C-alpha positions as a Markdown table, in Angstrom:
| # | Residue | x | y | z |
|---|---|---|---|---|
| 1 | Met | 0.0 | 0.0 | 0.0 |
| 2 | Ser | 1.4 | 3.4 | -0.9 |
| 3 | Val | 1.8 | 6.2 | 1.6 |
| 4 | Val | -0.8 | 8.3 | -0.3 |
| 5 | Arg | -3.3 | 5.5 | -0.2 |
| 6 | Tyr | -2.7 | 4.8 | 3.4 |
| 7 | Gly | -3.0 | 8.5 | 4.3 |
| 8 | Ser | -6.3 | 8.9 | 2.3 |
| 9 | Glu | -7.8 | 5.9 | 4.0 |
| 10 | Tyr | -6.7 | 7.2 | 7.4 |
| 11 | Leu | -8.2 | 10.6 | 6.7 |
| 12 | Asp | -11.4 | 9.0 | 5.5 |
| 13 | Asn | -11.7 | 7.0 | 8.8 |
| 14 | Val | -11.0 | 10.1 | 10.9 |
| 15 | Leu | -13.6 | 12.2 | 9.1 |
| 16 | Arg | -16.1 | 9.4 | 9.4 |
| 17 | Trp | -15.8 | 9.4 | 13.2 |
| 18 | Ile | -15.4 | 13.1 | 13.9 |
| 19 | Ser | -17.4 | 14.7 | 11.2 |
| 20 | Asp | -19.3 | 16.9 | 13.7 |
| 21 | Lys | -16.0 | 18.4 | 15.0 |
| 22 | Phe | -14.3 | 18.6 | 11.6 |
| 23 | Ile | -14.6 | 22.4 | 11.2 |
| 24 | Glu | -13.2 | 23.1 | 14.6 |
| 25 | Ile | -10.3 | 20.8 | 14.1 |
| 26 | Phe | -9.6 | 22.2 | 10.6 |
| 27 | Gln | -9.6 | 25.8 | 12.0 |
| 28 | Val | -6.9 | 24.8 | 14.6 |
| 29 | Leu | -4.8 | 23.1 | 11.9 |
| 30 | Ile | -4.8 | 26.1 | 9.5 |
| 31 | Ser | -4.4 | 28.8 | 12.2 |
| 32 | Pro | -0.9 | 30.4 | 12.4 |
| 33 | Phe | 1.1 | 30.0 | 15.5 |
| 34 | Ser | 3.8 | 32.2 | 16.9 |
| 35 | Ser | 7.3 | 31.1 | 17.6 |
| 36 | Leu | 8.0 | 30.2 | 21.2 |
| 37 | Arg | 11.6 | 31.6 | 21.2 |
| 38 | Arg | 10.9 | 35.1 | 19.6 |
| 39 | Ser | 8.4 | 37.7 | 20.7 |
| 40 | Lys | 8.7 | 39.7 | 17.5 |
| 41 | Ser | 7.8 | 38.5 | 14.0 |
| 42 | Glu | 10.2 | 38.8 | 11.2 |
| 43 | Val | 9.8 | 38.8 | 7.4 |
| 44 | Val | 11.5 | 36.0 | 5.6 |
| 45 | Gly | 12.4 | 36.5 | 2.0 |
| 46 | Tyr | 13.4 | 33.9 | -0.5 |
């Protein structure tokens, strides 16, 4: 079984059991977090 297939089946099972809490969990996953070591933010350029 490929990693992608395993991940998609795992995600499918998770969503099946927690579908009522999905929006709350998704908001936590996509929300930015601050660095623990630095109090000021800095711009990173590539």
